[in-house]
C-alpha positions as CSV (number, residue, x, y, z in Angstrom):
1,M,22.1,-20.7,14.2
2,L,19.4,-18.4,13.4
3,T,18.3,-17.4,9.4
4,V,16.0,-15.1,8.8
5,R,14.5,-14.8,4.8
6,G,12.5,-12.5,3.7
7,A,10.1,-12.5,6.6
8,D,7.2,-10.2,6.9
9,V,6.2,-9.5,11.0
10,R,2.8,-8.5,11.7
11,V,0.5,-7.7,14.6
12,G,-3.1,-8.2,13.5
13,A,-3.7,-5.9,10.4
14,R,-0.5,-3.9,11.3
15,L,2.6,-4.4,9.2
16,L,5.6,-3.9,11.5
17,L,8.2,-5.5,9.1
18,A,8.4,-6.3,5.5
19,G,10.8,-8.8,3.7
20,I,13.5,-8.8,6.4
21,S,16.7,-11.0,6.2
22,F,19.5,-11.7,8.5
23,H,21.6,-14.2,10.1
24,I,22.8,-14.8,13.1
25,A,26.2,-17.0,13.7
26,P,28.1,-17.6,16.6
27,G,29.8,-14.9,18.6
28,D,26.8,-12.5,16.9
29,R,26.2,-10.1,19.9
30,I,23.4,-8.0,18.5
31,G,21.5,-5.3,20.0
32,L,18.0,-4.9,18.7
33,V,16.9,-1.2,19.0
34,G,13.8,0.9,18.4
35,R,11.1,3.1,19.6
36,N,8.6,1.2,22.4
37,G,5.9,-0.6,19.9
38,A,8.4,-0.8,16.6
39,G,8.1,-4.5,16.8
40,K,11.4,-5.6,19.0
41,S,9.3,-8.2,21.2
42,T,7.4,-9.4,18.5
43,L,10.1,-10.0,16.6
44,M,11.6,-11.5,19.3
45,K,8.8,-13.9,19.9
46,V,9.1,-14.9,15.8
47,L,12.7,-15.5,16.1
48,A,11.8,-17.9,19.7
49,G,9.2,-19.5,17.6
50,Q,6.4,-18.6,19.7
51,E,5.2,-17.2,16.9
52,R,5.0,-17.4,12.9
53,P,6.3,-14.6,10.2
54,A,3.3,-13.5,8.3
55,A,5.4,-14.3,5.2
56,G,9.1,-15.8,4.9
57,T,10.9,-18.3,6.8
58,V,12.4,-18.0,10.1
59,T,15.3,-21.5,10.1
60,V,16.8,-22.3,13.7
61,T,20.0,-24.3,14.0
62,G,20.7,-25.7,17.5
63,S,18.9,-24.7,20.8
64,V,17.1,-21.1,21.7
65,G,16.7,-19.5,25.2
66,H,13.8,-16.5,25.0
67,L,13.5,-14.0,28.1
68,A,10.6,-12.6,27.4
69,Q,9.1,-9.1,28.8
70,D,7.0,-11.3,30.9
71,P,8.3,-14.3,31.6
72,R,5.8,-17.5,31.7
73,A,5.1,-18.2,35.3
74,A,6.6,-21.1,37.1
75,D,4.7,-23.2,39.0
76,P,4.7,-21.4,42.6
77,A,5.1,-24.5,44.3
78,T,8.7,-25.1,42.4
79,T,11.9,-24.2,44.3
80,V,13.9,-21.8,42.6
81,A,17.0,-24.5,42.3
82,D,14.8,-26.7,40.7
83,R,13.5,-24.0,38.6
84,I,16.8,-22.9,37.4
85,L,18.1,-26.7,37.0
86,A,15.3,-27.7,34.9
87,A,16.7,-25.9,31.9
88,R,19.1,-28.8,31.5
89,G,16.8,-31.5,33.1
90,L,18.9,-31.8,36.3
91,D,15.8,-31.0,38.7
92,R,14.4,-34.6,37.9
93,A,17.8,-36.1,38.2
94,V,18.5,-34.4,41.5
95,R,15.1,-35.6,43.2
96,D,16.0,-38.9,41.8
97,L,19.4,-38.9,43.4
98,R,18.1,-37.7,46.9
99,A,15.3,-40.1,46.6
100,A,18.0,-42.8,45.9
101,E,20.1,-41.8,48.8
102,A,16.9,-42.2,51.1
103,A,15.9,-45.5,50.0
104,M,19.5,-46.6,50.2
105,A,19.9,-45.4,54.1
106,E,16.5,-46.8,54.7
107,A,16.8,-50.1,53.3
108,P,17.1,-53.6,54.9
109,A,20.4,-55.8,54.7
110,R,18.5,-58.1,52.4
111,R,17.2,-55.1,49.8
112,L,20.8,-53.5,50.2
113,D,22.1,-54.5,47.0
114,R,19.3,-53.3,45.2
115,A,18.6,-50.0,47.0
116,M,22.6,-49.3,46.2
117,A,22.3,-50.5,42.6
118,A,19.4,-48.0,42.2
119,Y,21.6,-45.3,43.7
120,A,24.2,-46.0,41.6
121,R,21.9,-45.5,38.5
122,A,20.4,-42.5,39.6
123,E,24.0,-41.2,40.4
124,A,25.3,-41.6,36.8
125,A,22.4,-40.3,35.5
126,F,22.8,-37.0,37.5
127,Q,26.9,-37.0,36.4
128,T,25.8,-37.3,32.9
129,R,23.5,-34.0,33.2
130,G,26.6,-32.2,34.5
131,G,26.7,-33.3,38.4
132,Y,27.5,-31.5,41.1
133,A,29.5,-29.1,39.2
134,A,26.4,-28.0,37.2
135,E,25.0,-27.4,40.6
136,A,27.6,-25.4,41.6
137,E,27.2,-23.4,38.5
138,A,23.5,-22.7,38.7
139,A,24.2,-21.4,42.0
140,R,26.9,-19.0,40.6
141,V,24.8,-17.9,37.9
142,A,21.7,-17.5,40.3
143,A,24.5,-15.3,43.1
144,G,25.3,-13.3,40.2
145,L,21.7,-11.9,39.3
146,G,21.0,-11.4,43.5
147,L,19.7,-14.2,44.2
148,P,21.6,-15.7,47.3
149,G,22.0,-19.1,48.2
150,R,19.1,-18.8,50.8
151,V,16.5,-18.5,48.2
152,L,17.2,-21.6,46.1
153,D,15.3,-23.6,48.4
154,R,12.2,-21.3,48.6
155,P,9.2,-22.1,46.4
156,V,8.9,-19.3,43.4
157,G,5.6,-18.2,44.7
158,E,7.2,-16.7,47.8
159,L,9.3,-14.6,45.5
160,S,8.9,-10.6,44.6
161,G,8.1,-10.0,40.9
162,G,11.9,-9.0,40.6
163,Q,13.0,-11.9,41.8
164,R,10.9,-14.0,40.0
165,R,11.9,-12.5,37.0
166,R,15.9,-13.2,38.1
167,V,14.9,-16.7,38.7
168,E,13.7,-17.0,34.7
169,L,16.9,-14.8,33.4
170,A,19.1,-17.0,35.9
171,R,17.4,-20.5,34.2
172,I,18.2,-19.0,30.7
173,L,21.7,-18.5,30.9
174,F,22.1,-21.6,33.0
175,S,20.3,-23.5,30.2
176,R,23.8,-23.2,27.5
177,H,21.3,-22.3,25.0
178,D,23.3,-21.6,21.3
179,T,21.8,-19.0,21.1
180,L,19.9,-16.3,23.7
181,L,17.2,-13.8,23.0
182,L,17.0,-11.6,26.1
183,D,14.0,-8.8,26.5
184,E,15.0,-6.2,28.9
185,P,17.2,-8.4,30.9
186,T,18.3,-5.7,33.5
187,N,14.8,-4.9,34.5
188,H,14.7,-5.3,38.3
189,L,18.5,-6.0,38.5
190,D,20.6,-3.6,40.6
191,A,24.0,-2.2,39.8
192,D,26.0,-5.1,41.2
193,S,24.0,-7.6,39.3
194,V,23.7,-5.6,36.1
195,G,27.9,-5.4,36.2
196,W,27.9,-9.4,36.5
197,L,25.2,-10.0,33.4
198,R,27.7,-7.5,31.1
199,G,30.6,-9.8,32.0
200,F,28.3,-13.1,31.4
201,L,26.9,-11.8,27.5
202,A,30.3,-10.6,26.6
203,G,31.9,-13.9,26.8
204,H,28.7,-15.8,25.5
205,P,30.1,-18.0,22.7
206,G,27.0,-18.4,20.9
207,G,24.3,-16.0,19.4
208,L,23.2,-13.1,21.2
209,V,19.8,-10.9,20.6
210,L,19.4,-8.3,23.0
211,I,16.7,-5.5,23.9
212,S,17.7,-2.9,26.6
213,H,17.2,0.4,27.2
214,D,20.5,0.2,28.9
215,T,22.8,2.0,26.8
216,D,26.1,1.2,29.1
217,L,24.9,-2.7,28.7
218,L,24.6,-2.1,24.7
219,A,27.8,-0.7,24.3
220,A,29.7,-3.2,26.6
221,T,28.1,-5.9,24.7
222,V,27.0,-5.9,21.2
223,N,29.0,-6.0,18.1
224,R,26.0,-5.6,15.7
225,V,22.7,-3.3,15.8
226,F,19.5,-3.9,13.9
227,H,17.4,-0.7,14.1
228,L,13.7,-1.3,13.8
229,D,12.2,1.6,11.4
230,P,8.2,1.7,12.2
231,H,7.8,4.4,9.6
232,R,9.3,2.2,6.6
233,A,8.7,-1.0,8.2
234,A,12.1,-1.7,8.0
235,L,15.0,-3.5,9.8
236,D,18.3,-1.5,9.2
237,V,21.6,-3.5,10.0
238,H,24.8,-2.3,11.1
239,N,27.9,-4.4,11.3
240,T,29.6,-2.4,14.2
241,G,29.5,-2.1,17.9
242,W,27.4,0.4,19.9
243,H,29.3,3.9,19.8
244,A,30.6,2.9,15.9
245,Y,26.9,2.4,15.2
246,L,25.8,5.6,17.0
247,A,28.5,7.9,15.1
248,Q,27.8,6.1,11.6
249,R,24.1,7.3,12.6
250,A,24.7,10.8,13.2
251,A,27.0,11.1,10.4
252,D,24.0,9.7,7.9
253,D,21.9,11.8,9.5
254,R,24.0,14.9,8.4
255,R,24.6,13.7,5.4
256,R,20.9,13.2,4.8
257,A,20.1,16.7,6.1
258,R,23.1,18.4,3.8
259,E,22.0,16.5,0.8
260,R,18.4,17.2,1.2
261,A,19.0,20.8,1.8
262,N,21.1,21.6,-1.3
263,A,18.1,19.7,-3.3
264,E,15.4,21.4,-2.2
265,R,17.3,25.0,-2.6
266,K,18.3,23.6,-6.4
267,A,14.8,22.7,-6.9
268,A,13.3,25.8,-5.4
269,A,15.5,27.8,-8.0
270,L,14.2,25.5,-10.7
271,R,10.5,26.0,-9.9
272,T,10.9,29.8,-9.7
273,Q,12.4,29.9,-13.2
274,A,9.3,27.3,-14.8
275,D,6.8,29.7,-13.3
276,R,8.3,32.7,-15.1
277,M,8.5,30.8,-18.0
278,R,5.3,29.2,-18.0
279,A,3.4,31.9,-19.0
280,N,5.4,32.4,-22.4
281,V,3.6,29.5,-25.1
282,A,7.1,29.4,-26.5
283,T,8.7,28.5,-23.0
284,A,5.8,26.6,-21.5
285,T,6.9,22.7,-22.4
286,A,10.9,24.0,-20.8
287,A,9.1,25.1,-18.0
288,R,7.2,22.0,-17.3
289,N,10.5,20.0,-17.9
290,M,12.0,22.1,-15.5
291,A,9.2,21.6,-12.9
292,R,9.6,17.5,-13.7
293,R,13.5,17.8,-13.3
294,A,13.1,19.6,-9.8
295,D,10.8,16.2,-8.4
296,R,13.1,13.9,-9.6
297,M,15.9,16.0,-7.4
298,L,14.0,15.7,-4.5
299,A,12.8,12.2,-5.0
300,G,16.4,11.0,-5.8
301,T,17.7,12.3,-2.3
302,E,17.2,10.0,0.9
303,P,14.7,11.5,2.9
304,V,16.0,12.8,6.5
305,R,15.1,10.8,8.8
306,R,12.2,11.3,11.2
307,T,11.9,11.8,15.0
308,G,9.8,9.3,16.2
309,R,6.9,11.2,18.4
310,V,7.0,11.2,22.0
311,A,4.1,10.6,24.4
312,R,3.2,13.9,26.0
313,I,2.9,12.4,29.8
314,R,1.7,14.0,32.8
315,L,0.3,13.0,36.1
316,P,-3.0,13.7,37.5
317,E,-3.7,17.2,39.3
318,P,-4.0,16.3,42.7
319,A,-7.7,16.4,44.8
320,P,-7.5,18.4,47.8
321,C,-7.0,16.7,50.6
322,G,-5.8,16.6,54.8
323,R,-2.1,16.7,55.8
324,T,-1.3,13.4,56.4
325,P,-3.3,11.3,53.4
326,L,-1.9,7.9,53.6
327,G,-0.2,6.3,56.4
328,A,1.0,2.8,58.0
329,V,1.3,1.1,61.6
330,S,3.3,-1.9,62.4
331,L,2.5,-3.7,58.5
332,T,3.7,-7.2,58.7
333,K,3.6,-9.9,56.0
334,A,4.7,-13.1,55.3
335,Y,4.7,-15.6,52.6
336,G,4.9,-19.1,54.1
337,T,8.1,-18.9,56.4
338,H,9.5,-16.4,54.7
339,Q,9.1,-13.0,56.6
340,V,8.8,-10.1,54.1
341,L,7.6,-7.0,56.6
342,T,8.1,-6.5,60.1
343,G,6.4,-3.8,61.8
344,V,6.8,-0.6,59.2
345,D,5.5,2.4,59.7
346,L,4.9,5.1,57.5
347,A,3.5,8.3,57.0
348,V,2.8,10.1,53.7
349,D,2.0,13.9,54.2
350,R,0.6,16.4,51.6
351,G,2.9,16.8,48.6
352,S,5.8,14.7,50.3
353,R,8.4,12.6,48.5
354,L,9.6,9.0,49.7
355,V,11.4,6.6,48.0
356,V,11.7,3.0,48.9
357,L,15.0,1.2,48.8
358,G,16.0,-2.5,49.6
359,H,17.4,-5.3,47.6
360,N,14.9,-7.7,45.8
361,G,12.5,-9.4,48.1
362,A,13.1,-7.0,50.9
363,G,9.6,-6.4,50.4
364,K,9.2,-3.2,48.4
365,S,6.6,-4.1,45.8
366,T,4.5,-6.4,48.8
367,L,4.3,-2.9,50.3
368,M,3.1,-0.8,47.8
369,R,0.5,-3.3,47.0
370,I,-0.5,-3.4,50.5
371,L,-0.3,0.3,50.4
372,A,-2.6,0.3,47.3
373,G,-5.4,-2.0,49.3
374,R,-4.4,-5.2,46.6
375,E,-3.0,-7.1,49.5
376,T,-4.0,-7.5,53.0
377,P,-1.2,-7.4,56.0
378,D,-0.9,-10.4,58.3
379,A,-0.8,-7.4,61.1
380,G,-0.9,-3.9,61.3
381,R,-3.1,-1.5,59.3
382,V,-3.3,1.3,56.6
383,V,-4.5,4.2,57.6
384,R,-6.6,6.2,54.9
385,G,-6.7,10.4,55.7
386,H,-9.0,12.6,54.8
387,G,-9.6,13.2,51.3
388,L,-7.0,10.4,50.2
389,R,-7.4,9.4,46.6
390,L,-4.7,6.8,45.7
391,G,-2.9,6.2,42.0
392,Y,-0.9,3.3,41.8
393,F,1.5,2.4,39.3
394,D,2.3,-1.6,39.3
395,Q,5.4,-2.9,37.7
396,E,4.2,-6.0,36.8
397,H,1.0,-4.1,35.1
398,E,-1.3,-6.0,37.1
399,T,-4.0,-2.8,37.4
400,L,-4.3,-3.8,33.2
401,D,-7.0,-5.8,32.0
402,R,-5.6,-7.8,29.4
403,A,-8.4,-9.2,27.9
404,R,-10.0,-5.0,27.5
405,T,-8.6,-3.2,24.5
406,V,-6.3,-0.1,25.4
407,R,-9.6,2.1,24.9
408,E,-11.4,0.1,27.2
409,N,-9.0,0.1,30.1
410,L,-8.5,4.0,30.0
411,A,-12.7,4.2,29.9
412,A,-13.0,1.6,33.2
413,A,-10.3,3.7,34.9
414,A,-12.2,7.1,33.7
415,P,-15.7,6.5,33.3
416,H,-16.5,10.4,33.4
417,L,-14.7,10.9,29.9
418,T,-16.5,10.7,26.6
419,D,-15.3,8.4,24.1
420,G,-13.7,11.3,22.3
421,E,-12.1,12.2,25.4
422,V,-10.3,8.8,25.8
423,R,-9.3,8.5,22.4
424,R,-7.7,12.1,22.8
425,V,-6.0,11.1,25.8
426,L,-4.7,8.0,24.5
427,G,-3.4,9.7,21.1
428,A,-1.4,12.1,23.6
429,F,0.1,8.6,25.0
430,L,1.1,7.4,21.2
431,F,-2.4,5.1,20.8
432,G,-4.0,6.5,17.8
433,G,-6.2,4.9,15.4
434,D,-6.3,1.0,15.6
435,D,-3.9,1.1,18.6
436,A,-6.5,2.0,20.7
437,D,-8.6,-1.1,19.8
438,K,-5.8,-3.5,20.4
439,P,-5.9,-6.1,23.3
440,A,-3.7,-4.9,26.4
441,G,-2.4,-8.2,26.4
442,V,-0.7,-7.9,23.3
443,L,1.2,-4.8,24.0
444,S,5.0,-4.7,24.1
445,G,6.4,-3.7,28.1
446,G,7.0,-0.2,27.0
447,E,3.2,0.2,25.6
448,K,1.8,-1.4,28.9
449,T,3.7,1.2,31.1
450,R,2.3,4.0,28.8
451,L,-1.3,2.9,29.0
452,A,-0.7,2.5,33.0
453,L,0.1,5.7,33.1
454,A,-2.4,7.1,30.7
455,R,-5.0,5.9,33.6
456,L,-3.8,7.8,36.2
457,V,-4.4,11.0,34.4
458,H,-8.1,11.9,35.4
459,S,-7.6,10.1,38.3
460,G,-7.6,12.9,40.5
461,A,-5.0,10.9,42.9
462,N,-3.2,13.1,45.5
463,V,-1.0,10.3,46.4
464,L,0.8,8.2,43.4
465,L,2.5,4.8,44.3
466,L,4.8,4.2,41.8
467,D,6.6,0.7,41.3
468,E,9.4,0.9,38.8
469,P,7.6,3.6,36.7
470,T,10.5,3.5,34.1
471,N,11.0,0.1,33.4
472,N,10.7,-1.0,29.7
473,L,10.6,2.5,28.5
474,D,12.5,4.2,25.4
475,P,15.1,7.0,26.6
476,A,12.6,9.8,25.6
477,S,9.4,8.3,27.1
478,R,11.6,7.8,30.1
479,D,12.5,11.3,30.2
480,E,8.7,12.5,29.5
481,V,7.9,10.2,33.0
482,L,10.6,12.0,34.9
483,A,9.5,15.3,33.9
484,A,6.4,14.4,34.8
485,V,7.2,13.2,38.2
486,S,9.5,16.2,38.8
487,G,6.3,18.4,38.0
488,Y,4.0,16.6,40.1
489,P,2.7,18.3,43.3
490,G,1.1,15.8,45.1
491,A,2.5,13.2,47.3
492,I,4.7,10.4,45.8
493,V,6.0,7.0,47.0
494,M,8.3,5.6,44.6
495,V,9.9,2.0,44.1
496,T,13.0,2.0,42.1
497,H,16.5,1.3,40.8
498,D,16.9,4.2,38.5
499,A,18.8,6.7,39.6
500,G,17.6,9.4,37.4
501,A,14.2,8.3,38.6
502,V,15.5,9.3,42.1
503,E,17.2,12.6,40.9
504,A,13.4,13.6,39.4
505,L,11.7,12.8,42.5
506,R,13.6,14.8,44.7
507,P,12.8,12.6,47.9
508,G,12.6,14.5,51.2
509,R,12.9,10.9,52.8
510,V,13.7,7.3,52.5
511,L,12.2,4.3,53.5
512,L,14.8,1.1,53.8
513,L,13.9,-2.1,53.6
514,P,13.9,-5.0,55.0
515,E,14.8,-3.0,58.1
516,G,12.0,-1.0,58.3
517,E,13.7,2.4,59.0
518,E,12.7,5.6,57.7
519,D,15.4,8.6,57.4
520,L,15.9,12.0,55.8
521,W,17.6,11.6,52.5
522,S,20.8,12.6,51.8
523,A,23.4,11.6,49.1
524,G,24.7,8.4,50.8
525,H,21.4,6.8,50.0
526,A,22.4,7.0,46.2
527,A,25.1,4.1,46.6
528,L,21.9,1.7,47.0
529,I,20.9,2.5,43.7
530,A,21.8,1.3,40.2
531,A,24.2,3.7,38.7
532,E,22.9,5.4,35.4
533,P,23.9,8.4,33.7
534,V,21.2,11.3,34.2
535,P,20.4,13.3,31.1
536,G,22.1,16.7,31.5
537,R,19.4,19.6,32.3
538,G,17.8,21.0,29.3
539,R,19.0,18.1,27.2
540,R,16.8,15.1,25.5
541,R,17.7,11.5,24.7
542,D,16.6,10.3,21.2
543,D,16.1,6.6,20.1
544,H,19.1,5.4,20.8
545,G,20.4,7.2,23.7
546,N,22.2,10.1,22.2
547,L,21.7,13.5,24.3
548,S,20.7,16.3,22.1
549,R,20.1,20.0,22.5
């Protein structure tokens, strides 16, 4: 289905993977893992045929469906149902059938035979592509991903960002492609939808390559693991399930550490002896041979696997402000005939913490955009209090200029910084060397998240609007973000499906949408959030979700 032979994968001049080879057969469910920026999404694009390898070949047999981190935007006027049905060409068949039905109903008697024949042809074409059973299947897939029947007739342009991504995922799953390439498919999914997706992928008969930082999804789905090692530009293939892979990797790390320690101890003893013998002319040759033997001993052992660097993420020191720096009165917003917000009132006090909860399409991101001044309400108003300085993190990364470089994006957000200071900040967020000069548009989802957070560092913001700030992050970077959220002294308004993010936020209040009801936070509200294990206090996750002291 997919065969890769001797492929090199590059981004610009940077070599991500060198000489990789593997085969994906029906029934292979592969977890593609590695740190943010290691090249996972780029490799997916190569497998999907969107980019060419710098060397080697990629041979595809059958059809391939690719869900990118930033799915290609559909025509906003297209309905949800048509967008999903188009994956099998059913959208046109349905439109032709409906048109034939209307023509037959309105045809005069002398033209009825012709209209009935046209209807018969349209119905035959419709049935050839799956007919009513396929329509029902599309509705089931949509419902499984949290897109109920009432959404199917709405234009895609009226949906929230999370809903649009669900539409694209539903389209890929409905397509019945031989091989699925899914890049972070659980972004924006609630607990029920994630559970449905696990069952669907576990039963997928074709090939599957899955990028996800959801370790529960990987454990329930994959039977092979490909690990990208950016230090060696290599792809390590493990023909095991997720838990066996973690156990094997931990055992390999212990073995490497033990063998390296033994080799270093023996090499040190040889070098000490060589140093003693070197001063004597009669034994100088033997001393040189001992030193060479020590070097060969170390060269013959596998190096201990290096732990990837973690971004040192911090949030801005908040500028002074009044008691209630941000508020809203009777915010109302509709898209077409769909009412998103109705009479929402809000008061964000200095240093307070508010979490916004609701199903996809309830208006969470719309509320955040209105509060940030990026969208105008149909009615009501945003109240900006004394000394307000807003920092806005957008889940779609629309605050980034994709044509500008990483460095230019940060410099535009913090014009008071010198170029050297800009580069030091970027280095702390793992954008070192040439990475600072990459266009923002080529960054992975996790890299875009880090850059968007870096733009907040010197903003002096005293109210942060954070819309899904942990999406696309590897476990170590996610922990850094949550630690920064936990320690931030300013006010935070957060939208999230991440239970760990809510625990780090420690909200005092909750705003429930679409009801627009504000309440004191209680443990009962946690049931509305996608369940996710939270790292223990004082422990961290590595690249693969392992907890360590």
